[in-house]
Backbone as numpy.savetxt, mean C-alpha at the origin, in Angstrom:
# Nx Ny Nz CAx CAy CAz Cx Cy Cz
-58.78 5.32 1.31 -57.68 5.45 2.24 -56.44 4.68 1.73
-56.66 3.42 1.27 -55.57 2.60 0.79 -54.95 3.21 -0.47
-55.81 3.76 -1.36 -55.31 4.40 -2.59 -54.48 5.63 -2.26
-54.90 6.39 -1.29 -54.14 7.58 -0.89 -52.79 7.20 -0.31
-52.75 6.11 0.45 -51.50 5.64 1.04 -50.54 5.16 -0.05
-51.08 4.42 -1.03 -50.25 3.95 -2.14 -49.72 5.12 -2.96
-50.58 6.12 -3.22 -50.16 7.29 -3.97 -49.06 8.06 -3.24
-49.17 8.19 -1.93 -48.15 8.88 -1.14 -46.83 8.10 -1.16
-46.91 6.77 -1.10 -45.69 5.95 -1.14 -45.01 6.06 -2.49
-45.79 6.04 -3.58 -45.22 6.18 -4.92 -44.60 7.56 -5.12
-45.23 8.59 -4.59 -44.68 9.94 -4.70 -43.36 10.05 -3.95
-43.29 9.43 -2.78 -42.05 9.46 -2.00 -40.94 8.72 -2.73
-41.28 7.58 -3.35 -40.26 6.82 -4.11 -39.80 7.61 -5.32
-40.73 8.26 -6.01 -40.36 9.02 -7.20 -39.50 10.22 -6.85
-39.74 10.82 -5.69 -38.95 11.99 -5.32 -37.49 11.63 -5.04
-37.22 10.37 -4.76 -35.83 9.95 -4.54 -35.00 10.05 -5.81
-35.68 9.98 -6.97 -34.97 10.02 -8.24 -34.93 11.40 -8.86
-35.56 12.36 -8.24 -35.53 13.71 -8.78 -34.21 14.38 -8.42
-33.68 15.22 -9.30 -32.39 15.86 -9.01 -32.50 16.83 -7.84
-31.50 16.79 -7.00 -31.47 17.68 -5.84 -30.71 18.94 -6.21
-31.06 20.03 -5.60 -30.36 21.29 -5.82 -29.00 21.21 -5.17
-27.95 21.46 -5.93 -26.59 21.39 -5.43 -26.13 22.77 -5.01
-25.64 22.92 -3.77 -25.12 24.22 -3.37 -23.82 24.52 -4.10
-23.56 25.77 -4.30 -22.33 26.18 -4.97 -21.14 25.85 -4.08
-20.14 25.19 -4.67 -18.95 24.83 -3.91 -17.95 25.97 -3.94
-17.35 26.19 -2.77 -16.36 27.27 -2.69 -15.11 26.92 -3.46
-14.70 25.66 -3.44 -13.46 25.25 -4.10 -13.72 24.61 -5.43
-14.55 25.21 -6.26 -14.87 24.60 -7.55 -13.63 24.61 -8.43
-13.58 23.66 -9.34 -12.41 23.46 -10.18 -12.49 24.37 -11.40
-11.39 25.02 -11.68 -11.33 25.86 -12.87 -11.20 24.98 -14.10
-11.60 25.49 -15.23 -11.53 24.72 -16.47 -10.09 24.45 -16.90
-9.17 25.28 -16.48 -7.78 25.10 -16.88 -6.95 24.43 -15.78
-7.59 23.71 -14.87 -6.85 23.04 -13.79 -6.00 21.92 -14.37
-4.87 21.68 -13.73 -3.96 20.63 -14.19 -4.55 19.27 -13.83
-4.58 18.38 -14.81 -5.18 17.06 -14.61 -4.10 16.07 -14.18
-4.56 15.04 -13.49 -3.67 14.00 -12.99 -3.04 13.23 -14.14
-1.79 12.85 -13.98 -1.07 12.09 -15.00 -1.59 10.66 -15.07
-1.97 10.10 -13.91 -2.41 8.71 -13.88 -3.90 8.55 -14.17
-4.71 9.53 -13.76 -6.15 9.52 -14.02 -6.51 10.84 -14.69
-6.41 10.91 -16.01 -6.56 12.19 -16.70 -7.94 12.82 -16.58
-8.92 12.12 -16.04 -10.25 12.69 -15.86 -10.43 13.30 -14.47
-9.39 13.20 -13.61 -9.43 13.81 -12.28 -8.40 14.93 -12.18
-8.70 15.90 -11.35 -7.76 17.01 -11.13 -6.58 16.50 -10.31
-5.40 16.97 -10.66 -4.19 16.58 -9.95 -4.24 17.08 -8.51
-4.02 16.19 -7.53 -4.03 16.64 -6.12 -2.92 17.66 -5.87
-3.22 18.62 -5.03 -2.30 19.74 -4.80 -0.96 19.28 -4.24
-0.97 18.36 -3.28 0.27 17.94 -2.62 1.09 16.98 -3.46
0.49 16.36 -4.45 1.22 15.43 -5.30 1.79 16.18 -6.49
2.93 16.81 -6.24 3.53 17.67 -7.25 4.61 16.99 -8.08
4.82 15.69 -7.88 5.81 14.95 -8.64 7.21 15.00 -8.05
7.36 15.59 -6.87 8.68 15.70 -6.26 9.16 14.36 -5.68
8.25 13.48 -5.31 8.63 12.17 -4.79 8.65 11.15 -5.92
9.56 10.20 -5.80 9.65 9.15 -6.81 8.35 8.35 -6.84
7.89 8.03 -8.04 6.67 7.25 -8.19 5.39 8.04 -8.02
5.49 9.36 -7.96 4.31 10.20 -7.79 3.76 10.57 -9.16
2.62 9.99 -9.52 1.98 10.28 -10.79 0.61 10.93 -10.60
0.35 11.42 -9.39 -0.91 12.10 -9.13 -2.07 11.15 -8.90
-1.80 9.90 -8.54 -2.86 8.92 -8.31 -3.34 9.03 -6.87
-4.48 9.64 -6.70 -5.10 9.76 -5.38 -6.60 9.92 -5.54
-7.29 8.89 -6.05 -8.72 9.03 -6.31 -9.56 9.20 -5.05
-9.05 8.77 -3.88 -9.81 8.90 -2.64 -9.48 10.18 -1.89
-8.52 10.96 -2.36 -8.17 12.22 -1.71 -7.43 12.06 -0.39
-6.69 10.98 -0.23 -5.97 10.75 1.02 -4.85 11.76 1.24
-4.28 12.29 0.16 -3.20 13.27 0.33 -3.71 14.58 0.91
-4.99 14.85 0.77 -5.56 16.08 1.31 -5.68 16.04 2.83
-5.90 14.84 3.40 -6.03 14.74 4.86 -4.72 14.40 5.53
-3.72 14.01 4.76 -2.40 13.67 5.30 -1.60 14.95 5.47
-1.13 15.21 6.68 -0.38 16.44 6.91 1.04 16.34 6.38
1.64 15.16 6.46 3.02 14.99 6.04 3.10 13.81 5.08
3.33 14.09 3.80 3.39 13.01 2.83 4.64 12.16 2.98
5.69 12.71 3.59 6.89 11.91 3.80 6.61 10.75 4.76
5.79 11.00 5.76 5.41 9.92 6.68 4.63 8.84 5.94
3.74 9.25 5.05 2.97 8.29 4.26 3.89 7.51 3.33
4.90 8.16 2.77 5.84 7.45 1.89 6.68 6.46 2.69
7.08 6.86 3.93 7.79 5.91 4.80 6.95 4.66 5.01
5.68 4.85 5.31 4.80 3.71 5.56 4.64 2.86 4.31
4.52 3.51 3.15 4.37 2.77 1.90 5.62 1.94 1.60
6.79 2.54 1.80 8.03 1.81 1.56 8.22 0.67 2.55
7.90 0.93 3.82 8.06 -0.11 4.84 7.17 -1.31 4.53
5.91 -1.04 4.24 4.99 -2.13 3.94 5.34 -2.82 2.62
5.81 -2.04 1.67 6.22 -2.62 0.39 7.44 -3.51 0.53
8.42 -3.10 1.31 9.60 -3.93 1.52 9.24 -5.21 2.25
8.36 -5.10 3.25 7.91 -6.31 3.95 7.15 -7.24 3.01
6.34 -6.66 2.11 5.59 -7.47 1.16 6.52 -8.16 0.16
7.59 -7.46 -0.27 8.55 -8.09 -1.18 9.21 -9.28 -0.51
9.62 -9.10 0.74 10.22 -10.22 1.47 9.23 -11.36 1.67
7.98 -11.01 1.96 6.97 -12.03 2.23 6.65 -12.86 1.00
6.47 -12.22 -0.14 6.09 -12.98 -1.33 7.26 -13.84 -1.81
8.47 -13.32 -1.74 9.63 -14.13 -2.10 9.79 -15.28 -1.10
9.57 -15.00 0.18 9.66 -16.05 1.19 8.65 -17.16 0.97
7.43 -16.80 0.58 6.42 -17.82 0.30 6.84 -18.70 -0.87
7.36 -18.09 -1.92 7.76 -18.86 -3.10 8.98 -19.73 -2.83
9.94 -19.21 -2.07 11.14 -19.99 -1.73 10.76 -21.17 -0.85
9.89 -20.96 0.11 9.45 -22.05 1.00 8.73 -23.13 0.21
7.88 -22.72 -0.73 7.17 -23.70 -1.55 8.11 -24.47 -2.47
9.23 -23.85 -2.84 10.21 -24.53 -3.69 11.01 -25.56 -2.92
10.84 -25.62 -1.60 11.53 -26.62 -0.78 12.82 -26.13 -0.16
13.11 -24.85 -0.31 14.32 -24.28 0.27 13.94 -23.70 1.63
14.51 -24.23 2.70 14.16 -23.76 4.04 15.28 -24.09 5.01
15.17 -23.56 6.23 16.13 -23.87 7.27 16.06 -25.35 7.61
17.17 -25.92 8.08 17.11 -27.33 8.48 16.23 -27.50 9.72
15.53 -28.60 9.76 14.66 -28.89 10.89 13.24 -29.13 10.44
12.57 -30.03 11.13 11.20 -30.41 10.77 10.22 -29.24 10.91
10.44 -28.35 11.88 9.49 -27.26 12.11 9.49 -26.22 10.99
10.48 -26.26 10.09 10.56 -25.27 9.01 10.11 -25.82 7.66
9.50 -26.99 7.63 9.12 -27.62 6.37 7.70 -27.30 5.91
6.92 -26.64 6.73 5.53 -26.35 6.37 5.47 -25.30 5.26
4.74 -25.61 4.17 4.66 -24.67 3.05 3.46 -23.73 3.16
2.44 -24.09 3.94 1.30 -23.21 4.16 1.72 -22.14 5.17
1.73 -20.85 4.77 2.23 -19.81 5.67 1.41 -19.67 6.95
0.15 -19.99 6.92 -0.68 -19.85 8.12 -0.47 -21.02 9.08
-0.23 -22.20 8.54 0.07 -23.35 9.40 1.50 -23.28 9.91
2.38 -22.61 9.18 3.79 -22.51 9.58 3.96 -21.73 10.87
3.09 -20.79 11.14 3.20 -20.00 12.37 3.07 -20.90 13.59
2.14 -21.82 13.54 1.95 -22.75 14.67 3.04 -23.80 14.72
3.53 -24.23 13.55 4.53 -25.30 13.52 5.89 -24.84 14.03
6.23 -23.58 13.79 7.52 -23.05 14.24 7.57 -22.99 15.77
6.45 -22.66 16.37 6.40 -22.60 17.83 6.62 -21.20 18.36
6.39 -21.01 19.66 6.48 -19.67 20.25 7.89 -19.09 20.24
8.92 -19.91 20.38 10.29 -19.38 20.41 10.67 -18.76 19.07
10.34 -19.43 17.98 10.64 -18.89 16.65 9.86 -17.63 16.36
8.59 -17.63 16.73 7.76 -16.45 16.51 8.23 -15.27 17.36
8.68 -15.55 18.58 9.19 -14.49 19.44 10.46 -13.87 18.86
11.32 -14.68 18.27 12.53 -14.15 17.63 12.17 -13.20 16.49
11.20 -13.59 15.70 10.78 -12.74 14.57 10.21 -11.42 15.09
9.33 -11.49 16.09 8.73 -10.28 16.63 9.75 -9.37 17.30
10.72 -9.95 18.01 11.77 -9.13 18.63 12.64 -8.45 17.58
12.96 -9.16 16.50 13.75 -8.57 15.42 13.01 -7.40 14.79
11.72 -7.59 14.52 10.91 -6.50 13.95 10.87 -5.32 14.92
10.71 -5.59 16.21 10.66 -4.53 17.21 11.95 -3.74 17.28
13.09 -4.42 17.22 14.39 -3.74 17.26 14.56 -2.84 16.04
14.19 -3.34 14.87 14.31 -2.53 13.65 13.40 -1.31 13.73
12.17 -1.51 14.22 11.23 -0.39 14.33 11.73 0.67 15.32
12.21 0.23 16.46 12.70 1.18 17.46 13.94 1.93 16.97
14.81 1.24 16.25 16.02 1.88 15.75 15.72 2.96 14.71
14.62 2.82 14.01 14.30 3.76 12.92 13.09 4.63 13.20
12.59 4.63 14.43 11.35 5.34 14.73 11.46 6.83 14.45
12.52 7.47 14.88 12.65 8.93 14.74 12.93 9.36 13.30
13.35 8.46 12.45 13.64 8.82 11.07 12.36 9.12 10.28
11.23 8.63 10.73 9.98 8.83 10.02 9.54 10.28 10.02
9.95 11.04 11.02 9.47 12.40 11.18 10.53 13.44 10.86
11.70 13.02 10.42 12.78 13.96 10.16 12.72 14.55 8.77
13.79 15.26 8.42 13.86 15.91 7.12 14.51 15.03 6.07
14.92 13.82 6.42 15.63 12.96 5.49 14.74 12.41 4.39
15.35 11.62 3.56 14.65 10.99 2.45 13.85 9.78 2.95
12.58 9.67 2.62 11.80 8.51 3.06 12.41 7.20 2.59
12.50 6.25 3.50 13.04 4.94 3.17 14.53 4.80 3.37
15.23 5.89 3.65 16.68 5.83 3.83 16.99 5.40 5.25
17.38 4.14 5.40 17.69 3.60 6.72 19.15 3.79 7.11
19.95 4.30 6.20 21.34 4.57 6.54 22.31 3.51 6.09
21.84 2.40 5.57 22.76 1.40 5.05 22.30 0.96 3.67
23.13 1.27 2.69 22.84 0.88 1.32 23.98 0.08 0.71
24.98 -0.25 1.54 26.13 -1.06 1.12 26.89 -0.40 -0.02
26.81 0.93 -0.12 27.55 1.66 -1.14 26.95 1.58 -2.52
25.75 1.06 -2.65 25.15 0.88 -3.98 24.74 2.20 -4.63
24.44 3.22 -3.84 24.01 4.49 -4.41 25.15 5.51 -4.51
26.33 5.10 -4.06 27.47 6.01 -4.12 27.85 6.29 -5.57
28.00 7.56 -5.90 28.40 7.94 -7.25 27.24 8.06 -8.23
26.01 7.87 -7.77 24.86 8.00 -8.68 24.49 9.47 -8.85
24.07 9.81 -10.04 23.55 11.15 -10.28 22.14 11.23 -9.68
21.64 12.44 -9.45 20.26 12.56 -8.94 19.22 11.89 -9.84
19.43 11.91 -11.16 18.50 11.27 -12.08 18.53 9.75 -11.91
19.74 9.19 -11.76 19.86 7.74 -11.55 19.24 7.33 -10.22
19.45 8.14 -9.20 18.89 7.83 -7.88 17.37 7.88 -7.91
16.80 8.88 -8.60 15.35 8.96 -8.69 14.80 7.78 -9.48
15.51 7.35 -10.51 15.09 6.18 -11.28 15.07 4.93 -10.41
16.09 4.75 -9.59 16.14 3.60 -8.68 15.02 3.66 -7.65
14.74 4.87 -7.15 13.66 5.03 -6.18 12.30 4.72 -6.82
12.13 5.12 -8.08 10.89 4.81 -8.78 10.76 3.30 -9.00
11.88 2.64 -9.31 11.85 1.19 -9.43 11.44 0.54 -8.12
12.00 1.01 -7.02 11.70 0.42 -5.72 10.23 0.60 -5.36
9.69 1.80 -5.51 8.30 2.03 -5.11 7.35 1.27 -6.02
7.70 1.12 -7.30 6.87 0.32 -8.21 6.86 -1.14 -7.79
8.04 -1.66 -7.44 8.11 -3.06 -6.99 7.42 -3.24 -5.64
7.51 -2.23 -4.78 6.80 -2.30 -3.49 5.30 -2.39 -3.71
4.78 -1.55 -4.59 3.34 -1.56 -4.84 2.91 -2.89 -5.46
3.70 -3.41 -6.38 3.38 -4.70 -6.99 3.42 -5.82 -5.96
4.41 -5.80 -5.08 4.52 -6.84 -4.05 3.37 -6.78 -3.07
2.88 -5.58 -2.74 1.74 -5.48 -1.82 0.50 -6.09 -2.46
0.31 -5.88 -3.75 -0.82 -6.50 -4.45 -0.60 -8.01 -4.51
0.63 -8.44 -4.78 0.92 -9.88 -4.90 0.70 -10.62 -3.59
1.11 -10.04 -2.47 0.96 -10.75 -1.20 -0.51 -10.83 -0.80
-1.30 -9.82 -1.15 -2.75 -9.91 -0.89 -3.35 -11.04 -1.74
-2.97 -11.11 -3.00 -3.46 -12.19 -3.87 -3.02 -13.56 -3.39
-1.77 -13.67 -2.98 -1.26 -14.95 -2.48 -1.97 -15.36 -1.19
-2.24 -14.39 -0.33 -2.93 -14.68 0.92 -4.36 -15.15 0.66
-5.05 -14.46 -0.23 -6.42 -14.84 -0.56 -6.45 -16.24 -1.18
-5.52 -16.50 -2.11 -5.47 -17.82 -2.75 -5.19 -18.91 -1.72
-4.28 -18.64 -0.80 -3.94 -19.65 0.21 -5.13 -19.90 1.14
-5.81 -18.84 1.55 -6.95 -19.00 2.45 -8.13 -19.68 1.80
-8.37 -19.43 0.53 -9.53 -20.01 -0.15 -9.28 -21.44 -0.61
-8.13 -21.67 -1.26 -7.90 -22.97 -1.89 -6.98 -23.89 -1.11
-6.18 -23.37 -0.19 -5.23 -24.17 0.59 -4.33 -25.01 -0.30
-3.86 -24.38 -1.38 -2.96 -25.05 -2.33 -1.72 -24.18 -2.52
-0.61 -24.76 -2.95 0.59 -23.96 -3.21 0.33 -22.92 -4.31
1.06 -21.83 -4.26 0.87 -20.76 -5.24 1.20 -21.20 -6.65
2.28 -21.93 -6.80 2.74 -22.33 -8.12 2.38 -23.78 -8.43
1.45 -24.34 -7.69 1.11 -25.77 -7.89 -0.08 -25.89 -8.68
């Protein structure tokens, strides 16, 4: 009885490693399909056609396939990237000793600074963010260019479309780098509780 039970258990374990029959996929990839520029071993996603700045066909998780409007996703990427750029520069400037006058603004640990500033300072920050969000809420769903808030201080005036696309690619690249940097800075601060550049 015990030998039969062991044999059945071993057979069940071995069957887990046997190849399973794969059903034929309706959307199988043709041999001449266009490959992604960023990941040449993956097929280029259909919606990532290179029309947006910084689009190199990088979508290994297939998020562009479930996203109905890529402009909304680009708005979100730019918004989070711009906030990350401000955050990482703010962390470095604060650690360098440059801050608003007053004892409550001297804390260099960003997590301890939230408590040290107090509820009035935090409320001002949240209200400012809320006003900016409400002022730009409808722009996310329109036909305009993602990230265009309407004020560029005349910096893009007179640029050719090629120059403008180059600037947009620079911005999205820096946004992506800043998002990675702020995650790294946050993890370092939480684990070691030491200054970034110390």
